[in-house]
N, C-alpha and C positions, 0 to 999 in steps of 0.2 A: 679537896679535889682528888678523885680516884685516879685519873689519868691526865692526859693532856691533849689539847686539840692543836693540830698543826697541818700544814700542807703535806700532801703525799707526793713524793718524788720517786719514781720507779724506773728501773732500767728496762731492757727488752724482756718481754715475757715469752716463754716457750709455749704457753697454752693460755689463750684468752678467747672466750666465746660467750655469746649470749645463750643462755640455756634454752632448750627447745620450747618449753611451755610459754615463755615470754616472747620468743622470736615468732612463734606461730600466731600469736595474738595480733601482731602487726602494730601494737602500741604498748607502752609501758605505763599507762596512767592508773597505776595501782596506788590508792591512797591508804594510809594507815592511821589508826587512832593511837595516840601515845599519851603517857601520863601528864605531860606539860600542856596538852591541848593544842599544840602548834600544828599547823598544816604540813604534812609530810607526804611526798609522792616518791614511789620507787622509780629511780632513773634507769638502773640496769643491774644485772647480776653478772659477775665475771667469775670464771673459774681460772685459777692461776696455779701452776705447779713450779714456778720459778723459785719459791723459797725452799724447794727440795721435797715438798709434800703438797698435796692438794689443799688450796685455800679457796673458800667461797667468799666473794666480796659482794656485799649488798650495799649498793650506792643509792642514797636518797637525796632528794632536793628538799631543803627546809629553809625557805626564805626568811623565817623569823630569827635565824641565828646570825644574820648579817651584822657586821661591825657597825655600819652606819644605818641607823633606823631600826635595827632588829630589837626584838623584845625578849629573846630567849638566850640566856647565858649558858656556858658549858655546864654549870651546876644543875640547871634544869634539863639540859639536853642529855646528860649522862644517863639518867634513869630511862629516858626515851630509847637510847641505844640498847640498854639492857632488855627492855621490853620488846624491841624489834627483833633482837636475836632469839629470845625465848618464844615469842608468839608468832612471828612471821618466818624467820629464817629456818628454824628447826622443822616447822611443818613443811615448808617448801623442800628442804633437803630430803625429808622422809618421802614425800610424794614423788620426788625425782630419783629416788634410790641413790642418793649421793652421801658419801661419808668423808667429808673433808677433815683434815687435821685441825684447821682453824677456820673461824668465821670472822670476817671483818665487817663491821657495820660503820658506814661513814655517812655523815651529813654534810652537805654543802649548801650555801645560800643560793647557788645557781648551778646549772649543769656545767661540769668541767670534764674535759676529755681526760680519761684515765692516763696518768703518767705525765700530763702536761702541767707546767707551772702556770698558775694564775694568781699573782700576788694580790689582786683585788678581791679574790674569793675568800670567804670564811669557810673553813672545813674543820670538822671534828671527826675523830674516828676512835674506835675501840676494837680490840682483838679478843676473841673468845675461843675456848676449847669446848667443842660440843662433846658432852659426856653424860651418859645415862639419862638422856632426855632433858638435859639442862645445858645452859651456857655458863661456862666458868670463865670469869674475867681473867685475862692474861695481862699482868702488868709488864710494861716494856720500858 
């Protein structure tokens, strides 16, 4: 396993907002095709400067990762997150003229409010450094 999946717990953020292209659409029903074949939908994109630099957080709902009844383990979801960073996040950042220091790709089996604890939710996440048109995985 390259990383680990766990719940995200975050303090107060000094900058969080939905990026304009998604907010203007009135909905976030953007589906993505990933290597595992699981159904994934973009839940939200958050920009966060709390870590001391701009981070772009792409949050997806992926029901198949659920602990109870799910069919996709972290080992299958890991390559999905790599793919989402390289194929979806980088293109979005380029289109929006954004240059974050890090990109976070997260998958949750249900929508979870950012920063809220939900012990029943299954969540996986990975952090990447966008560099030279690629996503470089950042071990934490």
